[in-house]
Each structure stands twice: as structure tokens, then as C-alpha cells.
C-alpha positions, 0 to 999 in steps of 0.5 A: 932562188936567192933568199928563198928559205928551204927548211927540209934537211935543216935541223930544226929545234922545237919551236915555241908555241904560238896562238894561231888564228886559222881559217878552217872553212875549207874543212866545212866544204871539202868538195869546193876546195879539196886540196886546201881541205886535205892540207888543213886536215892533215896539218891540224891532225899532226898538230893535235898528235904532238901538241906544243906548250903554249900553243892554241888555236882560234878557228874561223868558221862558216855559219850554218855548217858543222863545226870541225873544231869539235873533232879536232879538240877530241884529237888533242888540238887546243881550240880556245876560240871560234869566230863564225862568218857568213857564206860570202863566197856563195852569196856574192860569188866573185865579189866574196873574196874581197868582202872576206878580206875585210870580214877576216880582219874583224874576226881576229879582234881579241884573239891575242889577249892573255898570251903571257898567261897562256905561255905563247910566244906570240900570235899569228894568222895562218891562212891556206884558203883564198881569202886573207885579212886586209890590214891584219893586226897580226903577222900573216903566214899564208900557204900558197897552194894554187897559182891558177888565178895568176897563171890562168887569169882568162879563166879565174879573173874574167869579171871585174870583181874577180880581178879586183879580188885577186889584186887585193889578195896579191897585195895582202900576200906581198905584205905577209910576214911569211909565204909558205910554198910547197916547192921552189918552182912555186916560190919562183912563180910567186916571186915573178907573178905576185912580186913576193920578196924572196926572203919572205918565201919559205919552202915547206914541201907536203907529204903523202898520207900514211895510207899511200904505200906500195902494199896498199893494193893487197890482192883482196882490196885490189880485187874488190875495187876493180870489181866495184868499178869494173876495171881490167887487170891493167889500167892507168889512173888520174886523181883529182877534180875536173877543172880548168887547171887540169889538161884532160882534153889533151889526155883524151886527144892522146888516147884517141891518137893511140887508138888511131895509130893501132896496137904497137908490136908486142914486146918480147916479154909480151910475145913470150907470155902470149905463146899459145894464147892471146897477146892482147890479153897480156898487153891490152890496147888502147890504155884505159884511164880511171879518172878517180874523183874527177867528177867531184860531187857535181853531176854536171862535171861528170856530164861534161867529162863524158861529153868531152870523152865522147867528142874524142871517141874515147868514152870506152877508154875512160872510167869515172869514179866518185870522190874516194877516201884516201884509203880507197884511192891508195888501193887504186893507185898502188894497183895501177900501171902508172899515174897520169897527171896532165895539168895546165896549172898545179900548185902542190903536186900532192897527187903525184907525191901520193902516187910515188909513195905507192911506188907507181911511175908518174906521167905528168906535165911540165908545170909547177912543182911536178918536174922536181917531184917526179924526177927520174920516177916518171916522164914529164911532157909539155902541157897541151902536147897530145903527141908527146903525152901519147908517146909517154902513155905508150912507154908506161903501158908497154912491157918494155925497158922504159917502164921497168926503169921507171917502176924501179925508180918509183919503188926506190922512192917509195922505199926510202925514208918517208916524209911525214905530216909531222915533218910538215907540222914541225917546219910550219910551226918554225915559220910561225915562230919566225913570223912572230919574232920578226913581227915583234922587232922594232920597226916591223911592218907586221905588228904583233 
């Protein structure tokens, strides 16, 4: 994309520290926005681990919830202020996004005082959540982790209030000094759908947490997690919350199709291993899929998933787990035959990154950043195509040449130089510094 800035692979100097006003409310309710919460937690942890001279943070919090800034301060983050906001999204539902934009403008008042004494290069506002301040006095850096409101308006913008809120959000995103996206595909979609100027879009890919690695599934830990969820030796895994962005209905239809087709002819490897015994024990059929954390914290989601699986006749081929810690999820993924990630809309591809860091092949939809993330280490299929998805599942499940090639490619990816959250933090700080400098220029539309 012409004009789009791609930071990875470019030598970056240590940027000067800024005062950052940052909305950390997703950390207080991670069950509502798990991807945003994971992004903020890992980014702020990386900031705290390697603080910059002159860098400080003013955090925006929701009243009535635990304050995550206390733990961040103990880890080394320089928190110099707190602003508390009422729970507008819960009280006003779809209208909360609009009210939030006005309240965030008021919450930033006074945050840029005493910058010279603090040695900061400037002040910026960083948001990764849904709401952004309207008419901010500070240059805004927004991280776009989700395009579903614009890709699936029939789901996420059904009411007049929701449509107005997303139009307002799009306007503020267009006015932002910089828009951080996690892939070139997401940047291109933002340019087309929200009409962001390409020169304001910066690609800062995410990174897998350090716990996601090929040796995460040592024999003892893997045996424990298989016993906990009554899993066989061979299984596929999906990770993520069940919502309209995911294409789990197509996954269930694909499993039903595989059951109807019947067991494929065993590969020579499976046949050889089954001599004198049962080939099905070596190459069980149909595939079983673990939906890790798909039900989230809401029992109604678990019930809806169960009903959907039953309608397709594959309830016995699905295992639901509660939300898992990163360490538990890493064990589950590293021990899987493959990672399956059917989506209709996807903004980050973080789940696929984590699976690849474990050396596991990925079957994913041709959506957002997933094709460029997966590359040769998996199979990409069109969304809502259960026939193609069934073929891909058959390929990664069987003992054949395709799975072996994908496994080697995934393990080669996992064995290469890892991208870390310190890399993400360095590149994000560079965006802060650039936004602060551009806002200080005469005639800038984003005043300091």
C-alpha cells in the first residue's frame, strides 16, 4: 500500500519518552474485550520492563473496578495520574460509545502539564479500545484491533445509536495523528472502509507471548491437560471467544461432512503402524476439535455453542473449555495436531501467531491478516465454505505428505528469531514520538 509505514525490519533509534494518556479499562473487564486486554497487558508490561527517561502514563479507568495501574506501577510503569469514568457501555449499551467519546475528551484535561520538568518529548493519547476522544487536545494514536463494525455492520451496527457511534468513531480515527494496524491487510481494509489516509497508517505486527513455544507441551503438562478435559491423544484446537466474528457454524458443518463421507483410506504410515492392531487407534476418525475458551465467561454462550453443535450432529466431536491462562493454552496448542481458526472478520491474527510459535500448522480463513501470517505453515480457505474447510481438516488430520510439509514449515517458523513484545513496544514508542513531533509542527491539525 503506497504511503503505509512498515516499521518491522527497519533500524529504529531509542525514541524519546512521551507522556501517554492511555485507556486501560479493557484490563478491568478482560472477559468483554479479551484481545484488547491481552494487547494492553503485554504492551504495558514491555514498557514497564524497559522504561524510558521522561516517559510517564496517565491511565483512564472505570469506576467501581479494581485498579490495574497498581500492579503496573509495581512492575516499573511510571503512572503519574488516574482518571476515572463511569461505566457508559454497560449503562447506555450501543449509545455508550458516543458518550464515551465526549467523556474521554474531558478526562485528558491537564494531562500535558509539567512536561518540560518531566523531560518528556510531548504528550499523546493512545487508545486500543472502541472509544476515542472527540476533538482531543492531544495528538491521538489509535491501535485498530477490530474491523468487525465496518465489515459486519448487520451485526455490530444494527441500531441507530450503534451506527451513529461507529460513524463518530470513524471520523475520529480519520483525524488521528497515527493509526497503528497489525498487518498490511488490516491497513488496506482501514483505508478502504474508514477512508484513513495511508500516510497516517503504521504497521506494527503483534508478537506471541513467550510461553507459546514448541516445548510448551512437555509430557507431564500435556498429560495433565488432556486428563482435565478428557482429550484423546490426537485433537485439533481452536482458541478464541464465540461471537459473530468467528465462523464456527462452518466448522461444525465441515465436521458433519467428514463424518458423512466416512473414514478415508488409511495412509501407508497409518496402515503400517496398525499392523496387528487397530488402524483407527492410530488414525482416529472423525477429527475432534477443542474449542479453547470459546464459551468465555458467559454460560449462555456455552449453551448456544452446544445447541449449534447438536444441530449439525457433531456434539461428540467438540470439547468446550473455560477461558484458559496463556500457559495452559500454550500446552494445549503445542500438543495439538493442528490449529483451526475459521473467521468471518479478524483484525489481529494473534491466535494464529501463538499457534505458529508452538510449531503447529494452522487452518484459517482467508480473512484480514491471516493469509500473510500463516503463509506456507498452514492452509487458507474461503470463509463460509464448509466443503473446502473439510478438505483442509482432512489434510492436517491424516498421516500424509501434506501434514508433514505443513508441520515442518510451522516448526521452522517457530525455530526462527522470535518477534517479542519488546519489539512491539519499541515500534509503538516510535509512533508516539513521531505523532508528538508532527503535532508540534506549525499548521498541524493535531495540536499538542
